[in-house]
C-alpha positions in Angstrom: -50.5 -20.7 -39.6 -50.1 -20.9 -35.8 -47.0 -21.9 -33.9 -47.1 -24.8 -31.5 -47.3 -23.9 -27.9 -44.0 -24.2 -26.2 -44.0 -26.9 -23.5 -42.1 -26.4 -20.3 -38.8 -28.0 -20.7 -37.5 -30.2 -17.8 -34.5 -28.8 -16.0 -31.3 -30.6 -16.8 -30.1 -30.4 -13.2 -32.5 -31.1 -10.4 -33.5 -28.2 -8.2 -32.2 -30.0 -5.1 -28.7 -30.2 -6.5 -28.8 -26.6 -7.6 -29.7 -25.5 -4.1 -26.9 -27.5 -2.5 -24.4 -26.0 -4.9 -25.6 -22.5 -4.1 -25.3 -23.1 -0.4 -21.8 -24.5 -0.7 -20.6 -21.5 -2.7 -22.1 -19.1 -0.2 -20.4 -20.8 2.7 -17.0 -20.7 0.9 -17.4 -16.9 0.4 -18.1 -16.4 4.1 -14.9 -18.3 5.1 -12.7 -15.9 3.2 -12.2 -13.2 5.7 -8.5 -13.0 6.2 -6.5 -10.3 4.5 -3.0 -10.3 3.1 -0.6 -8.5 5.4 1.2 -7.0 2.4 -1.4 -5.8 0.0 -4.7 -6.4 1.8 -6.2 -8.8 -0.7 -8.2 -11.8 0.4 -6.3 -14.9 1.4 -7.3 -18.6 1.6 -8.5 -19.9 4.9 -5.9 -22.7 4.9 -2.9 -20.5 4.4 -0.4 -20.7 7.2 1.0 -17.3 6.3 -1.3 -14.4 5.9 -0.3 -13.8 2.2 -2.4 -13.7 -0.9 -1.3 -15.9 -3.8 0.5 -13.1 -5.6 2.5 -12.0 -2.6 3.4 -15.6 -1.8 4.7 -16.1 -5.3 6.7 -12.9 -5.1 8.2 -14.1 -1.9 9.2 -17.5 -3.3 10.7 -15.9 -6.4 12.7 -13.5 -4.2 14.1 -16.4 -2.2 15.1 -18.1 -5.4 16.9 -15.0 -6.7 18.7 -14.6 -3.3 19.9 -18.2 -3.4 21.2 -17.8 -6.9 23.1 -14.6 -6.1 24.8 -16.0 -2.9 27.5 -18.1 -4.7 28.3 -15.1 -7.0 29.2 -12.9 -4.0 31.6 -15.4 -2.4 
């Protein structure tokens, strides 16, 4: 008994859309060139401070802790 020859399946996503997606991803990677001033990790392009997301979160939580400790010292 012989198997049926496999027919070439149509791609689910057209090749044009795949190429556009690949190009948009590659341009996003090129934009990320800024480094965090604390740890040297990559930062987002739109960041006003040159901090990565981890260092930015640490800075915010440190501010919150400092605000909570101020009334206790007075």
